[in-house]
VOSEKOL-68039 format. One record per residue (C-alpha): x negated, y negated, z. Coordinates in steps of 0.5 Angstrom, whole numbers, padded with zeros to 4 digits, always signed. Example, Ala and Ser with C-alpha at 12.3 -4.5 7.8 and 13.67 -1.06 7.14 Angstrom:
% residues 2
-0025+0009+0016;-0027+0002+0014;
***
This chain:
% residues 585
+0393-0199+0071;+0400-0199+0075;+0407-0200+0072;+0414-0199+0075;+0417-0193+0073;+0424-0197+0071;+0420-0201+0066;+0417-0195+0063;+0424-0192+0063;+0427-0197+0059;+0421-0196+0054;+0424-0189+0053;+0431-0191+0052;+0429-0196+0047;+0424-0191+0043;+0430-0186+0043;+0434-0191+0040;+0440-0190+0045;+0444-0196+0044;+0449-0196+0049;+0450-0195+0057;+0457-0194+0060;+0458-0194+0067;+0459-0198+0073;+0453-0201+0078;+0453-0198+0084;+0447-0195+0089;+0440-0196+0086;+0442-0196+0079;+0443-0203+0079;+0435-0203+0078;+0436-0200+0071;+0442-0203+0069;+0438-0210+0071;+0432-0208+0067;+0436-0206+0061;+0440-0212+0061;+0434-0217+0062;+0431-0214+0055;+0438-0214+0052;+0436-0209+0047;+0441-0204+0050;+0449-0206+0050;+0452-0205+0057;+0459-0203+0057;+0461-0204+0064;+0468-0200+0065;+0473-0201+0071;+0473-0193+0073;+0467-0188+0072;+0473-0183+0069;+0474-0188+0063;+0466-0190+0063;+0465-0182+0062;+0470-0181+0057;+0468-0187+0053;+0460-0184+0053;+0463-0177+0051;+0467-0180+0045;+0461-0184+0043;+0457-0177+0042;+0463-0174+0039;+0463-0180+0033;+0456-0181+0032;+0452-0175+0034;+0448-0179+0039;+0447-0179+0046;+0450-0185+0050;+0448-0186+0057;+0453-0185+0063;+0450-0189+0069;+0453-0190+0076;+0453-0188+0083;+0452-0181+0085;+0459-0179+0088;+0463-0183+0083;+0459-0180+0077;+0460-0173+0080;+0467-0174+0081;+0471-0179+0077;+0465-0178+0072;+0465-0171+0072;+0472-0171+0067;+0468-0174+0061;+0462-0170+0063;+0465-0163+0063;+0469-0165+0056;+0462-0166+0053;+0459-0160+0056;+0465-0156+0053;+0465-0159+0047;+0458-0160+0045;+0458-0168+0045;+0451-0171+0047;+0451-0175+0053;+0445-0177+0058;+0447-0178+0065;+0443-0182+0070;+0445-0183+0078;+0442-0183+0085;+0442-0178+0090;+0441-0183+0096;+0441-0191+0097;+0435-0191+0102;+0431-0187+0106;+0436-0184+0111;+0438-0178+0106;+0437-0173+0112;+0441-0177+0117;+0448-0176+0114;+0448-0183+0110;+0454-0185+0107;+0455-0183+0100;+0449-0179+0100;+0448-0174+0095;+0441-0171+0098;+0444-0164+0099;+0442-0164+0106;+0446-0163+0112;+0452-0168+0113;+0451-0170+0105;+0454-0167+0098;+0449-0164+0093;+0449-0168+0087;+0444-0164+0084;+0448-0158+0084;+0454-0161+0082;+0451-0164+0076;+0447-0158+0074;+0454-0154+0074;+0457-0159+0068;+0450-0160+0064;+0445-0157+0060;+0440-0159+0064;+0439-0164+0070;+0433-0166+0073;+0431-0169+0080;+0426-0175+0081;+0423-0176+0087;+0417-0180+0084;+0416-0185+0079;+0413-0180+0074;+0418-0175+0075;+0423-0180+0073;+0420-0182+0067;+0419-0174+0065;+0426-0172+0067;+0429-0178+0063;+0425-0175+0057;+0427-0168+0058;+0434-0170+0059;+0434-0174+0052;+0431-0167+0049;+0436-0163+0052;+0442-0167+0050;+0440-0167+0043;+0437-0160+0042;+0441-0154+0039;+0448-0154+0041;+0448-0161+0044;+0451-0163+0050;+0450-0167+0057;+0444-0167+0060;+0442-0171+0067;+0437-0174+0071;+0438-0175+0079;+0434-0181+0082;+0433-0179+0089;+0431-0185+0092;+0429-0193+0091;+0422-0192+0091;+0422-0187+0085;+0423-0194+0081;+0417-0197+0083;+0410-0197+0081;+0405-0191+0079;+0398-0190+0077;+0398-0188+0070;+0391-0186+0070;+0392-0180+0075;+0396-0173+0073;+0401-0172+0071;+0399-0176+0065;+0405-0179+0061;+0406-0180+0054;+0411-0183+0049;+0418-0180+0047;+0417-0178+0040;+0413-0172+0042;+0418-0169+0046;+0424-0170+0041;+0421-0164+0036;+0424-0166+0028;+0425-0159+0026;+0428-0157+0019;+0435-0155+0020;+0436-0147+0020;+0440-0144+0016;+0442-0136+0014;+0437-0133+0010;+0438-0131+0003;+0440-0124+0004;+0445-0126+0010;+0448-0131+0005;+0449-0125-0001;+0452-0121+0004;+0457-0127+0006;+0458-0128-0002;+0460-0120-0003;+0465-0120+0003;+0468-0127+0000;+0468-0124-0007;+0471-0118-0005;+0477-0121-0001;+0484-0122-0004;+0487-0127+0001;+0481-0131+0004;+0482-0136+0009;+0477-0141+0012;+0478-0143+0020;+0474-0150+0021;+0473-0152+0028;+0469-0157+0032;+0463-0155+0029;+0465-0159+0023;+0465-0165+0027;+0459-0164+0030;+0455-0163+0024;+0458-0168+0020;+0460-0163+0015;+0466-0166+0012;+0463-0167+0005;+0460-0160+0005;+0467-0156+0007;+0471-0160+0002;+0466-0158-0003;+0466-0151-0001;+0473-0150-0001;+0474-0153-0008;+0469-0149-0011;+0472-0143-0008;+0479-0145-0008;+0480-0142-0001;+0485-0146+0003;+0483-0149+0010;+0486-0148+0017;+0483-0152+0023;+0483-0151+0030;+0486-0156+0035;+0479-0159+0036;+0478-0158+0029;+0484-0163+0027;+0482-0167+0021;+0475-0164+0019;+0479-0164+0012;+0484-0169+0010;+0491-0166+0011;+0494-0168+0005;+0488-0164+0001;+0492-0159-0004;+0488-0154+0000;+0489-0156+0007;+0494-0152+0011;+0493-0156+0018;+0492-0154+0025;+0494-0146+0027;+0496-0143+0033;+0502-0145+0037;+0503-0152+0036;+0500-0152+0029;+0503-0151+0022;+0507-0145+0020;+0504-0145+0013;+0497-0145+0017;+0499-0139+0021;+0503-0135+0015;+0497-0135+0011;+0492-0134+0016;+0496-0128+0019;+0496-0125+0011;+0489-0126+0010;+0484-0120+0009;+0478-0124+0010;+0477-0130+0015;+0471-0135+0015;+0470-0138+0021;+0466-0145+0021;+0464-0148+0027;+0470-0145+0031;+0470-0140+0037;+0476-0137+0036;+0479-0138+0043;+0485-0136+0046;+0488-0143+0044;+0486-0143+0037;+0489-0136+0036;+0496-0136+0040;+0493-0133+0045;+0490-0127+0041;+0496-0126+0037;+0495-0120+0033;+0500-0122+0028;+0495-0128+0027;+0488-0125+0028;+0487-0118+0028;+0480-0115+0027;+0482-0108+0026;+0486-0111+0019;+0482-0117+0017;+0474-0118+0016;+0471-0124+0020;+0465-0128+0018;+0463-0133+0023;+0458-0139+0022;+0456-0142+0029;+0449-0146+0031;+0450-0142+0038;+0449-0134+0037;+0453-0133+0044;+0459-0136+0040;+0459-0131+0034;+0462-0125+0036;+0464-0128+0043;+0472-0127+0043;+0473-0122+0037;+0468-0117+0034;+0466-0120+0027;+0463-0117+0021;+0458-0122+0019;+0455-0127+0024;+0451-0133+0020;+0447-0137+0026;+0444-0144+0024;+0446-0151+0023;+0453-0151+0020;+0451-0157+0015;+0445-0153+0012;+0449-0147+0012;+0455-0150+0008;+0450-0153+0003;+0447-0146+0002;+0454-0144+0000;+0455-0149-0005;+0449-0148-0009;+0452-0142-0012;+0460-0142-0009;+0463-0143-0016;+0460-0136-0018;+0464-0132-0013;+0471-0134-0016;+0474-0134-0023;+0479-0139-0026;+0485-0135-0026;+0484-0133-0018;+0482-0140-0017;+0489-0142-0020;+0493-0137-0016;+0490-0139-0009;+0492-0146-0011;+0499-0144-0013;+0500-0140-0007;+0498-0145-0002;+0503-0150-0006;+0509-0145-0006;+0508-0143+0002;+0508-0151+0003;+0514-0152-0001;+0518-0146+0002;+0516-0147+0010;+0515-0154+0010;+0509-0158+0012;+0508-0163+0017;+0516-0164+0016;+0521-0165+0022;+0528-0168+0021;+0527-0172+0027;+0521-0176+0024;+0526-0180+0020;+0532-0181+0025;+0533-0187+0029;+0535-0187+0036;+0535-0190+0043;+0532-0187+0047;+0526-0186+0041;+0525-0179+0039;+0518-0177+0040;+0518-0174+0033;+0520-0181+0030;+0514-0184+0033;+0509-0180+0029;+0513-0180+0023;+0512-0188+0023;+0505-0187+0024;+0504-0183+0018;+0508-0188+0014;+0504-0194+0017;+0497-0193+0019;+0492-0194+0014;+0489-0188+0011;+0482-0189+0014;+0485-0191+0021;+0483-0187+0027;+0488-0183+0032;+0486-0181+0039;+0491-0176+0042;+0491-0175+0050;+0494-0169+0054;+0501-0167+0055;+0508-0167+0050;+0505-0173+0047;+0499-0169+0044;+0504-0163+0042;+0508-0167+0038;+0502-0171+0035;+0498-0165+0033;+0503-0162+0030;+0506-0168+0026;+0501-0173+0025;+0498-0172+0018;+0491-0174+0017;+0488-0177+0011;+0481-0178+0012;+0476-0173+0015;+0474-0174+0022;+0479-0179+0023;+0483-0175+0029;+0479-0175+0036;+0482-0170+0041;+0480-0168+0048;+0479-0161+0047;+0474-0159+0053;+0478-0160+0059;+0483-0163+0055;+0486-0168+0061;+0490-0173+0061;+0488-0180+0061;+0483-0179+0055;+0486-0183+0050;+0485-0190+0052;+0478-0190+0054;+0477-0185+0047;+0480-0191+0043;+0476-0196+0046;+0469-0192+0045;+0472-0191+0038;+0473-0198+0036;+0466-0200+0039;+0463-0195+0034;+0468-0197+0028;+0469-0204+0029;+0472-0205+0022;+0477-0199+0023;+0484-0199+0026;+0484-0195+0032;+0491-0192+0035;+0492-0188+0041;+0498-0184+0043;+0499-0182+0050;+0504-0180+0055;+0506-0185+0061;+0502-0180+0066;+0495-0181+0062;+0496-0188+0061;+0497-0189+0069;+0490-0186+0070;+0486-0190+0065;+0490-0196+0064;+0484-0200+0066;+0481-0198+0059;+0485-0204+0057;+0481-0209+0061;+0475-0206+0058;+0477-0207+0051;+0479-0214+0052;+0473-0216+0055;+0468-0213+0050;+0473-0215+0044;+0475-0208+0042;+0482-0209+0040;+0486-0202+0040;+0493-0200+0039;+0496-0196+0045;+0502-0192+0044;+0505-0190+0050;+0511-0184+0050;+0514-0186+0056;+0519-0181+0059;+0517-0182+0067;+0515-0175+0068;+0510-0170+0067;+0513-0168+0060;+0510-0161+0059;+0512-0158+0066;+0519-0161+0066;+0520-0158+0059;+0518-0151+0061;+0522-0152+0068;+0529-0152+0065;+0535-0156+0068;+0532-0156+0075;+0525-0160+0075;+0521-0160+0081;+0515-0165+0082;+0515-0168+0075;+0518-0174+0076;+0515-0181+0077;+0518-0188+0078;+0519-0192+0071;+0513-0196+0070;+0513-0202+0065;+0506-0201+0061;+0507-0207+0057;+0507-0211+0063;+0501-0208+0066;+0498-0209+0059;+0499-0217+0059;+0496-0217+0066;+0490-0215+0063;+0490-0220+0058;+0493-0216+0052;+0499-0216+0049;+0505-0211+0051;+0512-0209+0048;+0517-0205+0051;+0521-0201+0046;+0527-0197+0047;+0530-0197+0040;+0526-0193+0034;+0529-0199+0030;+0524-0204+0033;+0518-0199+0033;+0515-0200+0026;+0515-0207+0026;+0512-0208+0033;+0507-0203+0030;+0505-0207+0024;+0505-0213+0028;+0500-0209+0033;+0495-0207+0028;+0495-0214+0024;+0494-0218+0031;+0487-0216+0032;+0489-0216+0040;+0489-0210+0044;+0497-0208+0044;+0501-0203+0048;+0507-0201+0045;+0511-0198+0051;+0516-0193+0048;+0522-0190+0052;+0523-0183+0049;+0528-0178+0049;+0527-0173+0054;+0532-0168+0051;+0527-0167+0045;+0523-0160+0048;+0517-0159+0044;+0517-0151+0046;+0524-0150+0042;+0523-0155+0037;+0516-0154+0034;+0517-0149+0029;+0510-0146+0028;+0510-0139+0030;+0511-0134+0024;+0517-0128+0025;+0511-0123+0026;+0508-0127+0031;+0514-0128+0035;+0514-0120+0036;+0508-0121+0040;+0510-0127+0044;+0511-0125+0052;+0518-0127+0054;+0518-0133+0059;+0520-0131+0066;+0516-0136+0069;+0515-0143+0066;+0507-0142+0067;+0506-0135+0064;+0504-0138+0057;+0499-0142+0056;+0502-0149+0055;+0496-0153+0053;+0491-0153+0047;
***
């Protein structure tokens, strides 16, 4: 019996319960687009640009833990789409990438757009293999089917991530004989349903001994909490032990930041109280956090010092435990299962007196050092202080709203000052962490959470890159609010250059007018007294709205974000060159 590979690929996608394809038709991918479209079971989201499609697909994986498909023509998926693929790769987001190497039989003759890897072409397979967990090459119909099965398997196994399939030529989608080897089987047998692993009882006992002997333990929670959906387990563990919780940048909102034991984000743009308590800790419990340079203020020894502090690190990937710092105990396994095991006996390792002392210490430090506080969050001005924007967001947004960040000074202000009130509600770019992430991430978040308020804070640099996402949100009825901190410049470089800025300024761009051109609403705001009512109207309008806010360029995040302790300052380098220090997350 002969069947077409493209039809069997559709069967596999449906059997794997993949719900969405993000991308742009091109090359020979139209065959799979059309076959899926005729069936009508998988939703096709056609973006205006491969970068936006890739960010949407990656964000879908972050929010659901399930892969979407990113699909389009080879050169554009590998280049523009690489933005979101690399984000997924570095952040552990599941994603399936399907693209084509050549559009006809002239792959060895320097055909335009050819990614065959032959002379006169580029190496699509090689490029994708550098940014995915796995990418297979299909030169026959059966290889396309089996390669798709393997891509789905790799994307969803262990530490998740992107996996790809390169269709070499059009004939790959065509007919094949089922009765000849290699034989084909359904998808279910390739996705192994295994019990989620967790450390054994002896390892848990060692962890409890370290925790029980610690006077000032602290938890640092990272992106692993998001990816394992361990919000409830983390909350239970910190409440059973009264151990305060700081987060990495990518872990922001794993515990609602208005929780009594929440310390907020640590490192250069975090909370002073988080850096203080982490710096004073005698035991650090790292949960799904790699403790990378951006998490630790570039390994500032006044924040984390393995010679003075003991470290327990819990991670699904053994390569990441003890990667950046030497540790005293590694616990390898699924984070959710590990925390569930912790919580079975966590209350036994702390008495009521110690629990009360830990809680009182956190509240004392918050009162003395401040917590999500900045005088400019309450001061009106024209142009608008960026801190005031975040202050109004804290006041106005619904408790369960989702907030996206982007890259640049807008991210520094937002990460520092926005206080999440629901676990998992802040979505950040933290892999390559590039400009333009916010708008497409907001659209994907609205697709996953159609009944929630979704807001992105983005700079004018990032907005110019992916403003095309407005079109997608309008077309697919995914109303979001996009807030542009518009200073017509690259904020981080110019802030760090001092008075003489070089190659950082843009011509003024009215993003409110651009929004109207896409069929959305747009409001340009030059005075902060206009912002609150405009934000409320945008939230209530159920129409995608761009609030283009002209911000005060005199507010300098490098000088005004007060997060670094006096002890940490002793180890910070004196900045002779504006790029000597890590300006990013």
